[in-house]
C-alpha positions as CSV (number, residue, x, y, z in Angstrom):
1,M,-26.2,57.2,71.8
2,E,-27.4,59.8,74.3
3,K,-29.2,62.9,72.9
4,L,-27.5,66.3,73.2
5,K,-29.1,69.4,74.5
6,I,-29.3,72.3,72.1
7,N,-26.6,74.4,73.8
8,E,-24.3,71.4,73.6
9,L,-24.5,71.4,69.8
10,L,-22.3,74.5,69.9
11,N,-19.5,72.5,71.4
12,I,-19.4,69.8,68.6
13,K,-16.0,69.8,66.8
14,I,-16.2,69.1,63.0
15,E,-13.3,69.6,60.7
16,N,-13.3,72.8,58.7
17,C,-16.7,73.8,60.3
18,E,-17.8,76.3,62.9
19,I,-21.2,75.9,64.6
20,T,-22.1,79.6,65.0
21,E,-25.6,79.5,66.5
22,A,-28.2,77.0,67.8
23,V,-31.6,78.5,68.4
24,E,-34.8,77.0,69.9
25,A,-38.1,77.9,68.4
26,D,-40.6,76.7,71.0
27,Q,-43.5,78.9,69.7
28,G,-43.1,78.0,66.1
29,T,-41.3,81.2,65.1
30,V,-37.7,81.4,63.9
31,V,-35.9,84.7,64.0
32,L,-33.6,84.9,60.9
33,P,-30.1,86.4,61.1
34,D,-31.3,89.6,59.3
35,G,-34.1,90.1,61.9
36,R,-37.0,88.8,59.8
37,T,-39.2,86.1,61.3
38,F,-40.6,82.9,59.9
39,E,-43.8,81.9,61.6
40,R,-46.4,79.0,61.8
41,L,-43.7,76.4,62.2
42,P,-43.6,73.4,64.5
43,K,-41.3,73.5,67.5
44,L,-37.7,73.2,66.3
45,C,-34.0,73.8,66.7
46,A,-32.2,75.9,64.1
47,V,-28.5,75.2,63.8
48,R,-26.4,77.6,61.8
49,F,-22.8,76.8,60.7
50,V,-20.0,78.0,58.4
51,M,-17.8,75.6,56.5
52,R,-14.3,76.4,55.1
53,P,-12.9,73.4,53.2
54,S,-10.3,75.7,51.7
55,P,-8.6,78.9,53.0
56,V,-10.8,81.0,50.7
57,S,-14.0,79.2,51.2
58,F,-17.0,80.7,53.1
59,I,-20.0,78.4,53.0
60,R,-23.0,79.1,55.1
61,A,-25.6,76.4,55.9
62,E,-28.5,75.9,58.2
63,L,-30.2,72.8,59.7
64,W,-33.7,72.8,61.2
65,L,-34.5,69.9,63.5
66,P,-38.1,69.2,64.6
67,A,-38.2,69.1,68.4
68,E,-41.2,66.8,68.2
69,N,-42.6,64.3,65.7
70,W,-39.5,63.9,63.7
71,N,-40.3,61.5,60.8
72,G,-36.8,59.8,61.0
73,R,-35.7,61.3,57.7
74,F,-33.1,63.9,56.6
75,L,-33.9,66.2,53.7
76,G,-31.3,68.2,51.8
77,T,-32.7,71.1,49.7
78,G,-31.5,73.0,46.8
79,N,-31.1,76.7,45.9
80,G,-31.7,78.8,42.8
81,G,-29.7,81.0,40.4
82,S,-26.2,81.9,41.8
83,A,-27.5,81.1,45.3
84,G,-25.8,83.4,47.9
85,R,-28.7,82.9,50.4
86,I,-30.3,80.3,52.6
87,S,-33.6,79.2,51.2
88,Y,-35.8,79.5,54.3
89,E,-38.9,78.6,52.3
90,A,-37.3,75.2,51.6
91,L,-36.4,74.8,55.3
92,A,-40.0,75.7,56.4
93,D,-41.6,73.3,53.9
94,G,-39.4,70.4,55.0
95,V,-39.8,70.9,58.8
96,R,-43.5,71.2,58.5
97,E,-43.5,67.7,57.0
98,G,-41.5,66.3,59.8
99,Y,-38.1,66.3,58.2
100,A,-34.8,67.4,59.6
101,V,-33.9,69.7,56.8
102,A,-30.9,71.6,55.6
103,N,-30.0,74.3,53.0
104,T,-26.8,76.1,52.0
105,D,-25.9,79.4,50.3
106,M,-23.4,77.3,48.1
107,G,-20.6,79.6,49.1
108,T,-21.5,82.6,47.0
109,S,-22.5,85.1,49.7
110,P,-22.3,88.0,50.2
111,D,-21.4,88.8,46.5
112,V,-21.3,86.3,43.6
113,D,-18.4,88.3,42.1
114,D,-16.3,87.4,45.1
115,L,-15.7,84.2,43.3
116,I,-13.8,85.9,40.4
117,G,-10.5,84.0,39.9
118,E,-11.2,81.6,42.8
119,P,-11.3,78.0,41.6
120,E,-11.7,76.6,45.1
121,R,-14.9,78.6,45.5
122,W,-16.1,77.5,42.1
123,A,-15.7,73.9,43.4
124,D,-17.7,74.9,46.5
125,F,-20.5,76.2,44.3
126,G,-20.4,73.3,41.9
127,H,-20.5,70.5,44.4
128,R,-18.6,70.8,47.6
129,A,-20.9,73.1,49.5
130,T,-23.9,70.8,49.1
131,H,-22.0,67.7,50.0
132,L,-20.5,69.2,53.2
133,M,-23.9,70.6,54.2
134,T,-25.1,67.0,54.0
135,T,-22.3,65.4,56.0
136,V,-22.2,68.1,58.7
137,S,-26.0,68.0,59.0
138,K,-26.1,64.3,59.3
139,E,-23.5,64.4,62.1
140,L,-25.4,67.2,64.0
141,L,-28.7,65.3,63.5
142,E,-27.3,62.1,64.9
143,Q,-26.0,64.0,68.0
144,F,-29.3,65.8,68.5
145,Y,-31.6,62.8,68.2
146,G,-29.2,60.2,69.5
147,R,-29.4,58.2,66.3
148,P,-28.9,58.6,62.6
149,A,-31.7,59.2,60.1
150,D,-33.4,56.2,58.6
151,F,-33.3,57.6,55.1
152,S,-31.9,60.7,53.4
153,Y,-33.5,62.6,50.5
154,F,-32.6,65.6,48.4
155,V,-34.9,67.9,46.5
156,G,-33.9,70.8,44.2
157,C,-35.0,72.7,41.1
158,S,-32.9,74.7,38.6
159,T,-29.6,75.3,40.4
160,G,-31.1,72.9,42.9
161,G,-31.3,70.4,40.0
162,Q,-27.6,70.9,39.4
163,Q,-27.0,70.1,43.1
164,A,-29.2,67.1,42.8
165,L,-27.4,65.5,39.9
166,S,-24.0,66.4,41.2
167,L,-24.8,64.5,44.4
168,A,-26.0,61.4,42.4
169,Q,-22.8,61.5,40.3
170,R,-20.1,62.7,42.8
171,Y,-21.4,61.6,46.2
172,P,-23.7,58.6,45.6
173,N,-23.7,57.6,49.2
174,D,-25.1,60.9,50.5
175,Y,-28.8,60.3,49.6
176,D,-31.3,57.4,49.2
177,G,-33.6,59.3,46.9
178,I,-33.2,62.5,44.8
179,V,-35.6,64.8,42.9
180,A,-33.9,66.8,40.3
181,G,-36.3,69.5,38.9
182,V,-35.4,71.4,35.7
183,P,-31.7,70.5,36.3
184,A,-29.1,73.2,35.4
185,N,-26.4,70.6,35.7
186,N,-24.7,71.5,32.4
187,R,-23.8,74.8,34.0
188,T,-21.1,76.2,31.7
189,L,-22.9,75.3,28.5
190,L,-26.2,76.6,29.8
191,H,-24.7,80.0,30.5
192,A,-23.1,79.9,27.0
193,Y,-26.7,79.5,25.7
194,F,-27.7,82.7,27.6
195,L,-24.8,84.6,26.1
196,W,-25.5,83.2,22.7
197,N,-29.0,84.5,22.8
198,Y,-28.0,87.9,24.2
199,Q,-25.4,88.4,21.4
200,A,-28.0,87.4,18.8
201,M,-30.3,90.1,20.0
202,H,-27.9,92.8,21.0
203,T,-28.5,96.1,19.3
204,A,-25.9,98.9,18.7
205,D,-27.8,101.4,20.9
206,G,-28.7,98.9,23.5
207,S,-32.4,99.1,22.8
208,D,-34.7,96.0,22.7
209,M,-34.7,94.1,19.4
210,F,-38.1,92.6,19.9
211,T,-41.4,94.1,21.1
212,K,-43.8,92.2,23.4
213,E,-46.3,91.9,20.6
214,Q,-43.7,90.4,18.2
215,V,-42.7,87.8,20.7
216,Q,-46.3,86.9,21.5
217,N,-46.8,86.4,17.8
218,L,-43.8,84.2,17.5
219,T,-45.0,81.9,20.3
220,K,-48.5,81.8,18.9
221,T,-47.1,80.9,15.5
222,A,-45.0,78.1,17.0
223,V,-48.0,76.7,18.8
224,D,-50.1,76.8,15.7
225,W,-47.4,75.1,13.7
226,F,-47.3,72.2,16.2
227,Q,-51.1,71.9,16.2
228,Q,-51.0,71.3,12.5
229,K,-47.9,69.1,12.4
230,K,-48.1,67.1,15.7
231,D,-50.7,65.1,17.6
232,G,-51.9,66.0,21.1
233,V,-51.6,69.8,20.8
234,K,-54.9,71.4,21.8
235,P,-55.9,74.7,20.0
236,G,-55.0,77.9,21.8
237,A,-52.9,76.1,24.4
238,F,-49.2,75.1,24.5
239,I,-46.8,72.6,23.1
240,P,-46.6,69.5,25.2
241,D,-43.5,68.2,23.5
242,P,-41.6,70.8,21.3
243,R,-39.0,68.5,19.9
244,A,-38.4,69.5,16.2
245,D,-35.4,70.3,13.9
246,E,-34.0,73.4,12.3
247,A,-36.2,72.9,9.2
248,A,-39.2,73.3,11.5
249,A,-37.6,76.5,12.9
250,E,-37.4,78.0,9.4
251,E,-41.0,77.2,8.7
252,I,-42.1,78.8,12.0
253,I,-40.0,81.9,11.3
254,C,-41.5,82.3,7.8
255,L,-45.0,81.9,9.2
256,A,-44.3,84.4,11.9
257,R,-43.1,86.9,9.3
258,K,-46.3,86.4,7.3
259,N,-48.4,87.0,10.5
260,D,-46.4,90.0,11.4
261,A,-45.0,92.2,8.6
262,S,-43.1,94.4,11.1
263,L,-40.4,91.7,11.6
264,T,-37.2,93.0,10.0
265,E,-34.4,91.1,8.3
266,E,-32.2,91.8,11.3
267,Q,-34.8,90.2,13.6
268,I,-35.2,87.2,11.3
269,M,-31.4,86.6,11.4
270,A,-31.5,86.8,15.2
271,L,-34.4,84.3,15.4
272,R,-32.5,81.9,13.2
273,R,-29.6,82.1,15.5
274,I,-31.7,81.6,18.6
275,Y,-33.5,78.6,17.1
276,Q,-30.2,77.2,16.0
277,G,-28.7,77.3,19.4
278,P,-25.0,77.7,20.3
279,K,-22.6,76.2,17.9
280,N,-18.9,76.5,17.4
281,P,-18.6,79.0,14.5
282,R,-15.5,77.3,13.1
283,T,-16.3,73.6,13.4
284,G,-20.1,73.6,13.5
285,E,-20.0,71.5,16.7
286,R,-23.1,71.8,18.9
287,I,-22.3,73.6,22.2
288,Y,-25.8,73.6,23.7
289,T,-29.5,73.2,22.8
290,P,-31.7,76.0,21.5
291,M,-34.6,77.8,23.1
292,P,-37.6,75.4,23.0
293,F,-40.4,76.2,20.5
294,G,-43.3,77.8,22.3
295,S,-41.3,79.2,25.2
296,E,-40.2,82.4,23.6
297,F,-42.8,84.6,25.5
298,T,-42.5,82.7,28.8
299,A,-40.4,84.5,31.3
300,P,-37.5,84.7,31.3
301,G,-37.5,84.2,27.5
302,I,-36.7,86.5,24.7
303,L,-38.0,89.7,26.4
304,S,-35.6,89.2,29.3
305,Q,-32.6,87.6,27.6
306,Q,-32.4,90.4,25.0
307,R,-31.7,93.1,27.7
308,L,-28.4,93.4,29.5
309,E,-30.3,94.2,32.7
310,G,-32.2,90.9,32.4
311,A,-29.3,88.8,31.1
312,E,-26.3,90.1,33.0
313,G,-27.5,88.3,36.2
314,L,-26.9,85.0,34.2
315,F,-23.3,86.0,33.2
316,Y,-21.6,85.7,36.6
317,V,-19.7,82.5,35.5
318,F,-18.0,84.5,32.6
319,R,-16.9,87.1,35.1
320,W,-15.5,84.4,37.3
321,V,-13.2,83.4,34.4
322,F,-12.6,86.6,32.5
323,G,-13.0,89.4,35.1
324,K,-15.5,91.8,36.5
325,D,-15.5,94.2,33.6
326,Y,-15.6,91.6,30.8
327,D,-17.2,92.7,27.5
328,Y,-19.7,90.0,26.9
329,M,-20.0,90.9,23.2
330,K,-16.4,89.9,22.7
331,F,-16.8,86.3,23.7
332,D,-15.8,84.0,20.8
333,F,-17.7,80.7,20.8
334,D,-14.6,78.9,19.4
335,R,-11.5,80.2,21.0
336,D,-12.9,81.7,24.2
337,M,-15.3,78.7,24.7
338,D,-12.3,76.4,25.1
339,V,-10.7,78.7,27.7
340,Y,-13.9,79.0,29.6
341,Q,-14.6,75.3,29.6
342,K,-11.0,74.4,30.7
343,A,-11.2,76.8,33.6
344,L,-14.7,76.1,34.9
345,A,-16.3,72.9,33.7
346,R,-14.7,70.4,36.0
347,H,-15.8,72.4,39.0
348,V,-19.4,73.2,38.3
349,N,-20.8,70.8,35.7
350,A,-22.5,67.5,36.5
351,N,-22.6,65.7,33.2
352,S,-21.4,62.2,34.1
353,A,-23.9,59.6,32.9
354,N,-22.4,57.0,35.2
355,L,-24.9,56.7,38.1
356,R,-24.1,53.0,38.9
357,A,-22.7,53.7,42.4
358,F,-25.9,55.6,43.2
359,Q,-28.0,52.8,41.7
360,N,-26.1,50.0,43.5
361,R,-26.7,51.5,46.9
362,G,-30.5,51.5,46.1
363,G,-30.8,55.1,45.2
364,K,-33.8,56.4,43.3
365,L,-33.9,59.4,41.0
366,I,-36.8,61.5,39.6
367,M,-36.0,64.1,37.0
368,Y,-38.4,66.5,35.4
369,S,-38.5,69.5,33.0
370,G,-41.0,71.9,31.7
371,S,-41.7,71.9,27.9
372,S,-42.1,75.7,27.9
373,D,-39.0,76.6,29.9
374,P,-36.7,79.1,28.1
375,L,-34.2,79.3,31.0
376,V,-33.2,75.6,31.4
377,P,-34.4,74.0,28.1
378,F,-35.8,70.5,28.4
379,Q,-33.7,69.2,25.5
380,D,-30.6,69.0,27.6
381,A,-32.3,66.9,30.2
382,V,-33.6,64.5,27.5
383,S,-30.0,64.3,26.1
384,Y,-28.6,63.6,29.6
385,Y,-31.2,61.0,30.3
386,E,-30.4,59.3,27.0
387,R,-26.7,59.2,28.0
388,V,-27.7,57.5,31.3
389,I,-29.7,55.0,29.3
390,E,-26.6,54.3,27.1
391,N,-24.5,53.9,30.2
392,Q,-27.0,51.5,31.7
393,N,-27.3,49.5,28.4
394,G,-31.0,50.0,28.2
395,L,-34.1,51.9,29.0
396,M,-35.6,49.4,31.4
397,Q,-32.4,49.1,33.4
398,T,-32.4,52.8,33.7
399,M,-36.1,53.1,34.7
400,D,-35.4,50.6,37.5
401,F,-33.8,53.5,39.4
402,A,-34.1,56.7,37.4
403,R,-37.1,58.2,35.6
404,Y,-37.6,61.4,33.7
405,F,-40.9,63.4,33.1
406,L,-41.5,66.2,30.6
407,I,-44.2,68.4,32.1
408,P,-46.4,70.0,29.4
409,G,-46.5,73.8,29.2
410,M,-44.5,74.4,32.4
411,G,-42.0,77.2,32.3
412,H,-39.3,77.9,34.9
413,G,-40.9,77.4,38.3
414,T,-44.6,78.3,38.1
415,E,-44.3,80.3,34.9
416,G,-45.6,79.1,31.6
417,P,-48.8,78.7,29.6
418,G,-49.5,75.2,30.9
419,A,-48.7,73.4,34.2
420,Q,-47.6,75.4,37.2
421,F,-46.7,72.5,39.5
422,V,-45.6,68.9,39.4
423,K,-47.4,66.6,41.8
424,H,-47.5,63.0,42.9
425,K,-50.9,61.5,43.7
426,E,-51.2,59.2,46.7
427,D,-54.6,57.8,47.9
428,G,-56.3,60.4,45.7
429,V,-54.3,63.3,47.4
430,L,-51.9,65.5,45.4
431,K,-48.5,65.7,47.1
432,A,-45.0,66.9,46.2
433,P,-42.6,64.9,44.0
434,L,-40.6,64.2,47.2
435,D,-43.4,61.9,48.3
436,A,-43.0,59.9,45.1
437,V,-39.3,59.3,45.6
438,V,-39.9,58.3,49.2
439,A,-42.6,55.8,48.2
440,W,-40.2,54.5,45.5
441,R,-37.2,54.1,47.8
442,E,-39.0,52.8,50.9
443,Q,-41.9,50.8,49.5
444,G,-40.7,49.9,46.0
445,A,-43.6,51.9,44.4
446,A,-42.0,53.2,41.2
447,P,-43.7,56.4,39.9
448,E,-45.8,55.3,36.9
449,V,-47.4,58.7,36.6
450,L,-46.9,62.3,37.9
451,Y,-49.4,65.1,37.4
452,A,-49.2,68.4,35.7
453,V,-51.3,70.8,37.7
454,R,-52.5,74.4,37.2
455,H,-54.6,76.5,39.6
456,N,-55.8,79.7,38.0
457,G,-59.2,79.9,39.7
458,D,-60.8,79.9,36.3
459,D,-61.7,77.5,33.5
460,N,-58.0,76.9,32.7
461,D,-57.4,74.8,35.8
462,F,-56.3,71.3,35.0
463,C,-54.7,68.2,36.5
464,R,-53.2,66.0,33.7
465,P,-51.2,62.8,34.0
466,V,-47.7,62.7,32.8
467,Y,-46.0,59.4,32.1
468,P,-42.3,58.5,32.4
469,Y,-40.2,59.2,29.3
470,P,-40.4,58.2,26.5
471,Q,-44.1,57.6,26.9
472,K,-46.4,60.5,26.0
473,T,-49.8,61.5,27.1
474,E,-52.5,61.0,24.5
475,I,-56.0,62.6,24.5
476,S,-59.0,60.5,23.8
477,K,-60.8,61.5,20.6
478,E,-64.1,60.6,22.2
479,D,-63.5,62.5,25.5
480,S,-61.1,65.5,25.5
481,D,-60.7,65.2,29.3
482,N,-59.6,61.6,29.1
483,Y,-55.8,61.0,28.9
484,F,-53.8,57.8,28.6
485,A,-50.2,56.7,28.1
486,A,-49.0,56.0,24.6
487,P,-45.6,55.0,23.2
488,G,-43.4,58.1,22.5
489,E,-40.3,58.8,20.6
490,R,-36.8,58.5,22.0
491,D,-34.2,61.2,21.9
492,G,-35.2,63.6,19.0
493,V,-32.8,66.3,20.1
494,E,-29.5,67.3,18.5
495,K,-26.6,66.0,20.5
496,I,-24.0,68.3,22.2
497,A,-20.5,67.6,21.0
498,R,-18.8,65.1,23.3
499,R,-15.8,67.4,23.9
500,Y,-18.0,70.0,25.5
501,L,-19.5,67.4,27.9
502,E,-16.2,66.3,29.3
503,E,-15.8,67.0,33.0
């Protein structure tokens, strides 16, 4: 196939897609549509396009194509939150590594509330935008280089993790390898968790229920409790694996009250509800997992989720179903939960444990979560991975193509008292998890270990091995800096009711 010149890309006809701009960046600088510039880039071509799979759809996407030294691979990248923007940071990171790289706004720009009452646009956000970004980008890439990519990979965290698992489940032929970081794939139930916490902490006058000092005490108490009850928790640090039951929650709450006499009965009741997690008030069925022990003070934990100004940005899916002026305090976790699920779940959730089509085409999947993440709790990822194991009829069959890592002390993104980053080590050099999935897919080198990394510029810096679930990282009694893999427990989280997991 003959290569196309950049101006010829504008003439390519793709169904339900308009190529709006193709820009050369010969000096390593890309001028963004809003006038900002992105510098220190290799020479590239930036292609911008709009996709309209339905009459109401409006999905923006962008593809950056290295003009020189293309590594022969395509990289799809994820977004965060409610999206609504192109992640130029992801595009820049990918093109600097030699990838042809794409990103989409997921169809939620310019205003996430434009999706109120629009199921077609919910489907765009939930899965269609990312898939179409992929198929259009691959077609443009092939025309530009005169040949298709040798391999295709996807990397995303949070909402990007939702996109990642949605691709593996719905569009298994799109990618050869996928990295799903802190996956928000259980979208409707995750947002029910946000609302559950907000309702638990709502006060009549709208003031904060908890002070900074009270939440700090709560987290310290939880860490202390785990140090006494569980192995591998170093004093004054964080909880590497906060799996525990509601009885543990009651003990932690009682200890927190002993340590801080200012906690009121109203606050204690709120904490019990937060540690219980969302349940149907009539049937007792579990709707979603609770906030992890030890993550209470990590942003955006209790201090953010108790405030409307902090929590309302997480409630857009309720507005999509119930309207712009919806009173969040009126949401009923029995009756309204069913209405909300029926309307939205099939469009935005990615809960299917059947990854056999992705597996059969040779696909490789790496999942990871932070143990101190209050925004996308790790327990749901553990539960999802266990369902995949059940579908595969065994752990070893699952680990042949999909592995999960629990990163100690990592919050959402680089937040948290422990790790800030997840890394893969190759020839002694720390690299991104993307490199791990590439090595797995192309060389058959399954990731036996990832690394939890922190860079503070002080004595708290560390680089600790993390082994695939269900293994755990043990600390040598003779040498506190020596870590090794040890057998760990399976599951250990309360299961979400099956009816809430139906697509």
